[in-house]
C-alpha positions as a printed Julia matrix, in Angstrom:
408×3 Matrix{Float64}:
  84.05  63.22  -56.1
  83.74  66.46  -54.46
  86.08  69.18  -55.71
  87.37  70.82  -51.61
  87.0   68.67  -49.0
  88.0   68.98  -45.61
  91.43  68.91  -45.03
  93.44  66.45  -42.62
  95.99  67.27  -39.84
  99.85  67.1   -41.33
 100.59  63.1   -41.96
 103.27  61.94  -40.07
 105.98  60.7   -42.7
 107.82  57.35  -42.65
 110.84  58.27  -43.4
 111.49  60.06  -40.18
 110.94  56.54  -38.21
 113.49  55.39  -41.03
 116.13  58.07  -40.06
 115.46  57.35  -36.3
 116.32  53.8   -37.02
 119.42  54.33  -39.25
 120.75  56.42  -36.34
 119.97  54.05  -33.49
 121.72  51.65  -35.41
 124.63  54.03  -37.53
 127.28  56.51  -36.75
 127.45  56.91  -40.11
 125.33  60.98  -41.39
 122.43  60.36  -43.66
 121.58  61.99  -46.71
 118.22  62.64  -47.55
 117.57  63.28  -51.24
 114.47  63.58  -53.07
 111.69  65.99  -55.67
 111.26  69.69  -54.53
 108.51  70.59  -51.93
 108.42  66.62  -51.01
 109.15  67.36  -47.52
 112.29  66.84  -46.47
 113.42  69.51  -44.51
 110.29  69.26  -42.36
 110.85  65.62  -41.77
 114.33  66.0   -41.51
 113.67  68.82  -38.69
 111.0   66.33  -36.93
 113.33  63.01  -37.0
 116.21  65.3   -34.73
 113.64  67.84  -33.06
 116.6   69.37  -30.56
 119.21  69.02  -33.05
 121.07  72.04  -34.48
 119.96  73.44  -37.94
 122.19  75.0   -39.97
 121.06  76.01  -43.53
 123.77  77.19  -46.39
 120.67  79.79  -47.37
 120.55  82.06  -44.72
 123.37  84.43  -44.6
 124.29  83.79  -40.84
 124.25  80.25  -41.11
 126.69  80.25  -44.24
 128.89  82.61  -42.67
 129.16  80.03  -39.57
 129.53  76.99  -42.03
 132.58  79.15  -43.95
 134.32  79.88  -41.47
 135.35  76.2   -41.01
 133.86  72.75  -39.11
 135.59  73.87  -35.49
 133.64  76.48  -35.58
 130.47  75.15  -36.48
 131.25  72.48  -33.86
 131.83  74.93  -31.36
 128.52  76.57  -31.7
 126.49  74.01  -31.74
 128.25  71.88  -29.08
 130.28  69.14  -30.52
 133.82  67.99  -29.93
 135.64  68.93  -26.26
 134.46  65.35  -25.28
 130.4   65.49  -25.36
 128.65  62.48  -26.41
 125.35  61.54  -27.07
 124.67  65.73  -28.33
 120.92  66.34  -30.2
 122.85  66.38  -33.26
 122.7   68.51  -36.57
 120.95  68.94  -39.75
 122.97  70.22  -42.28
 119.85  71.89  -44.81
 121.71  73.18  -48.66
 125.08  72.98  -47.61
 125.49  71.27  -51.14
 125.74  75.26  -52.27
 129.02  75.81  -50.6
 131.71  75.55  -52.96
 133.84  72.88  -51.17
 130.78  71.17  -49.28
 132.15  67.37  -49.85
 135.67  68.37  -48.13
 133.49  70.14  -45.48
 131.4   67.29  -44.88
 134.26  65.1   -44.64
 136.26  66.65  -42.19
 133.31  67.09  -39.88
 132.27  63.62  -40.01
 135.88  62.83  -39.03
 136.5   64.71  -36.48
 132.96  64.81  -34.74
 131.03  61.57  -35.86
 131.07  60.53  -32.7
 129.61  63.69  -30.7
 126.25  63.2   -31.91
 123.64  62.13  -35.41
 124.57  64.02  -38.47
 121.89  64.88  -40.84
 122.21  66.45  -44.34
 119.53  67.17  -46.78
 118.68  69.53  -49.26
 117.24  70.23  -52.85
 116.82  67.53  -55.08
 120.2   67.87  -56.54
 122.15  66.21  -53.52
 122.75  62.87  -54.91
 123.15  64.29  -58.33
 126.86  66.3   -56.55
 127.72  62.95  -55.07
 128.11  61.22  -58.37
 132.19  60.66  -59.95
 134.4   60.55  -57.64
 132.64  60.56  -53.98
 135.12  61.62  -51.41
 132.57  60.61  -48.98
 132.27  57.2   -49.55
 132.0   55.29  -46.28
 130.81  58.31  -44.01
 127.07  58.18  -45.1
 124.22  56.31  -46.38
 121.7   57.89  -49.17
 117.71  57.91  -48.36
 115.54  58.98  -51.22
 112.21  59.89  -50.32
 108.94  60.14  -52.34
 105.64  61.58  -52.32
 103.25  59.98  -49.83
 101.97  57.23  -50.86
  99.09  54.31  -49.57
 101.46  52.46  -47.98
 102.86  55.46  -46.19
  99.88  56.71  -44.68
  98.46  53.35  -43.82
 101.93  52.28  -41.81
 103.98  55.63  -40.96
 106.48  53.54  -39.4
 109.89  51.81  -40.11
 109.9   48.2   -41.65
 112.64  45.68  -41.72
 110.6   43.39  -44.69
 109.57  44.28  -48.01
 106.17  43.49  -48.32
 103.15  43.62  -45.19
 100.0   42.68  -44.68
  97.17  44.94  -46.23
  95.62  47.51  -44.27
  92.81  50.3   -45.34
  93.49  53.54  -45.65
  89.8   56.21  -45.27
  88.42  56.44  -48.24
  88.87  60.13  -48.39
  92.43  59.79  -48.11
  92.58  57.17  -51.31
  90.77  59.65  -53.15
  92.86  62.79  -52.13
  95.81  60.73  -53.21
  94.41  59.94  -56.63
  92.82  63.97  -57.11
  95.78  66.1   -55.52
  99.01  63.94  -55.77
 101.5   62.29  -53.29
 103.5   65.75  -52.48
 102.78  67.22  -48.71
 101.01  70.02  -49.41
  98.5   69.84  -51.97
  97.58  66.68  -50.26
  97.0   68.19  -47.16
  95.1   71.26  -48.9
  93.39  69.33  -50.95
  91.98  72.28  -52.98
  91.86  72.39  -56.64
  92.69  75.55  -57.18
  95.45  75.55  -54.87
  96.62  72.43  -56.35
  96.62  74.21  -59.81
  98.51  76.64  -58.85
 101.28  74.54  -56.49
 101.98  72.32  -60.14
 102.08  75.55  -62.03
 105.09  76.96  -59.51
 106.65  74.0   -59.17
 107.42  73.13  -62.81
 108.36  77.14  -63.04
 110.86  76.55  -60.78
 112.2   73.18  -61.68
 113.21  75.01  -65.21
 114.22  78.66  -63.8
 116.54  77.04  -60.75
 117.36  73.73  -60.34
 118.25  72.89  -64.37
 119.78  75.98  -64.56
 121.89  75.62  -61.83
 122.32  71.98  -62.32
 123.0   71.72  -66.22
 124.4   75.1   -66.89
 121.77  74.93  -69.76
 120.85  78.17  -71.72
 117.76  77.38  -73.46
 115.62  77.69  -70.89
 112.46  78.05  -73.62
 112.55  75.08  -75.01
 113.59  73.23  -71.47
 110.03  74.79  -70.2
 108.38  73.06  -73.97
 109.96  69.47  -73.13
 108.64  69.96  -69.69
 105.07  70.36  -70.6
 105.66  67.68  -73.07
 107.01  65.17  -70.47
 104.28  65.41  -67.84
 101.49  65.35  -70.85
 103.53  62.01  -71.76
 103.6   60.11  -68.87
 103.13  56.6   -68.99
 104.31  56.31  -72.52
 107.56  55.35  -74.5
 109.67  58.16  -75.42
 110.81  58.55  -78.69
 113.8   60.36  -78.59
 114.24  60.93  -82.14
 110.32  62.69  -82.54
 111.35  64.62  -79.21
 113.75  66.22  -81.18
 112.03  67.21  -84.38
 109.73  68.76  -81.9
 112.18  70.73  -79.67
 114.39  71.35  -83.13
 117.57  69.8   -80.98
 119.56  67.05  -81.62
 119.03  63.55  -80.03
 121.43  63.55  -77.69
 120.67  66.81  -76.69
 117.22  65.91  -76.0
 118.7   62.67  -73.65
 120.82  64.8   -71.78
 118.22  66.84  -71.17
 115.73  63.91  -70.09
 118.48  62.74  -68.11
 118.82  66.03  -65.67
 114.82  65.93  -65.52
 115.24  62.28  -64.21
 118.23  63.41  -61.82
 115.96  66.27  -60.53
 113.26  63.71  -59.52
 110.85  65.84  -61.87
 109.91  61.88  -63.11
 111.43  58.78  -64.06
 112.57  56.26  -66.7
 111.27  52.36  -66.33
 113.35  50.48  -69.17
 112.29  47.35  -70.92
 113.52  44.08  -68.95
 115.01  41.54  -72.09
 116.17  38.5   -70.44
 114.6   34.85  -71.02
 111.69  37.03  -73.37
 111.17  36.13  -76.69
 111.87  38.48  -79.21
 112.3   40.81  -76.28
 111.79  44.96  -77.03
 115.07  46.0   -75.33
 115.74  50.07  -76.16
 112.81  52.16  -75.69
 112.08  53.41  -71.92
 108.86  54.41  -70.53
 108.65  57.77  -68.32
 106.84  58.58  -65.62
 105.56  61.97  -63.48
 106.44  62.12  -60.03
 103.38  63.99  -59.94
 100.22  62.55  -61.4
  97.94  65.24  -60.15
  97.64  66.92  -63.89
  97.06  64.01  -65.75
  93.94  64.23  -67.21
  93.5   60.9   -69.12
  92.54  57.99  -66.65
  94.81  55.67  -67.83
  97.54  57.56  -67.77
  97.25  58.57  -63.91
  96.24  55.14  -63.01
  99.05  53.74  -64.24
 101.47  56.44  -63.43
 100.03  56.17  -59.77
 100.94  52.82  -59.45
 104.68  53.31  -61.25
 104.9   56.12  -58.5
 104.31  53.36  -55.7
 106.65  50.97  -56.89
 109.66  53.41  -58.02
 109.32  54.53  -54.38
 109.28  51.07  -52.89
 111.91  49.23  -55.03
 114.18  52.59  -54.16
 113.17  52.15  -50.33
 113.56  48.66  -49.99
 117.21  49.17  -51.35
 118.26  51.89  -49.66
 117.01  50.09  -46.03
 119.54  47.24  -47.24
 116.38  44.92  -47.64
 117.58  43.86  -51.04
 118.75  44.99  -54.31
 115.12  45.64  -55.89
 114.77  47.44  -59.62
 111.56  48.35  -61.77
 111.35  47.16  -65.33
 108.47  46.79  -68.03
 107.93  43.82  -70.04
 107.49  44.16  -73.88
 108.15  41.81  -76.84
 107.85  42.74  -80.74
 104.39  41.05  -80.83
 103.44  44.09  -78.62
 102.41  41.56  -76.09
 103.14  44.05  -72.93
 102.93  43.74  -68.95
 103.34  47.06  -67.64
 105.25  46.4   -64.82
 108.3   43.65  -63.57
 109.93  44.0   -59.73
 113.35  42.5   -60.06
 114.67  41.28  -56.88
 118.3   39.83  -56.7
 118.02  40.35  -60.4
 115.49  37.54  -60.87
 112.1   38.3   -61.9
 109.68  38.27  -58.62
 106.23  40.52  -59.21
 104.77  41.29  -62.64
 102.13  44.32  -62.65
  99.43  45.33  -64.68
  97.38  48.13  -64.74
  93.45  48.96  -64.93
  91.53  51.47  -64.59
  88.19  49.34  -64.76
  89.21  46.35  -66.53
  88.24  43.39  -64.49
  89.11  40.71  -67.26
  92.4   39.29  -66.71
  95.17  40.43  -69.14
  96.45  37.2   -71.15
  99.56  38.16  -71.17
 100.62  38.43  -67.39
 100.55  34.63  -67.8
 102.36  34.47  -70.92
 105.5   36.25  -69.54
 104.77  34.5   -65.97
 105.72  31.26  -67.88
 108.64  32.82  -69.38
 110.02  35.0   -66.36
 109.33  32.37  -63.77
 108.11  35.41  -61.83
 106.74  34.21  -58.22
 103.66  36.77  -58.54
 101.44  37.98  -61.66
  98.77  40.91  -60.41
  96.68  42.74  -62.36
  95.93  45.79  -60.37
  92.36  47.63  -60.75
  92.32  51.22  -59.49
  88.02  51.01  -59.4
  88.39  47.83  -56.87
  87.17  48.18  -53.7
  89.92  47.5   -50.5
  89.83  43.64  -49.87
  91.82  42.29  -46.58
  93.39  39.7   -48.39
  97.36  39.41  -48.74
  98.09  39.5   -52.68
 101.45  38.04  -52.26
  99.73  34.97  -51.58
  98.57  34.68  -55.09
 101.4   32.47  -57.42
  98.92  32.78  -60.45
  97.45  35.34  -62.5
  95.0   37.27  -60.41
  92.87  40.39  -60.32
  93.46  42.55  -57.03
  92.42  46.23  -55.62
  95.08  48.77  -56.33
  93.9   49.66  -52.83
  94.86  46.28  -51.44
  98.13  46.04  -53.43
  99.34  49.22  -52.52
  98.94  49.32  -49.11
 101.62  46.38  -48.7
 104.1   48.63  -50.35
 106.09  50.87  -48.75
């Protein structure tokens, strides 16, 4: 694959259609949370192109926001018997000291005037935890990097899996090489992508983690960030990390929880119910950006992990059901990389391979134990096939491009 290829036009995001669908059905606020530089602000403004936009990082906007709900409503034309206004996008509003009280009062007074969309940094869904005074006034949507399914169909959906759809070969190559974050995906330039990754990693520690957690030892956090980036698709050994970082196990757990809360990556925990001699403790870590992974196996597994995590969170956000992501492993080291659970019942087993087409015996082993309807071996090197992989009820080797095109 060439180092640099011609870049396409900016891509349309599925979340734009999802948010429009939300406001067509609901009067509740929409909160949009996700990793830094995933495209939240761009998508929210595209969803409500005529809406007022207020960013707490802009001095003039911040002064207006601090002046209270009535001043904001008067400036943007809410209230006074008006209906069907273009709406308002509040960006970084969580940086205000009493942002929850502001949004609660603004919603209670003016929700009938137009749509209210709230976004900001990746910390937005962190701050909502613990005594959520806004409960019942909003729905939260998790925004993820680009995926095969989103490139194939940037439209809202009302079912979980769809028929397969091919994406352009150059888009598949770019997704594998440059990751799913919009800017490096669109630019498709190795030098730019490398500098972008370095800058994003620095901002994560120097700004996001510092502001969220008040951790003081930034040098240790930078070291942990590098370790986690290199160890995607591996089981976490908290004790080993504690030795490497000269820290306590409890500190390492808190730091990794903070990295997870800020969407630097995510944990996939083992599923133990109905599994004979199941492994029940150690989680696996996956980075949210796979573009820096040199090992082909790690990169392949991380790409699929990110697609599955995006799908289970997205399907749950859309109200299609309660979906969760696990992996399966027993004490004899039989393992399947992923298990998607739907309504607390095993539904889809996925084993990931870069090029190996010989079917893993562990798929049949765990399908028999768990009763999951689908057990698929997802191979990255296989070409796209126009076949619905969810029609298979026995363990089957399938193309990664095909499977991922059917997800969110």
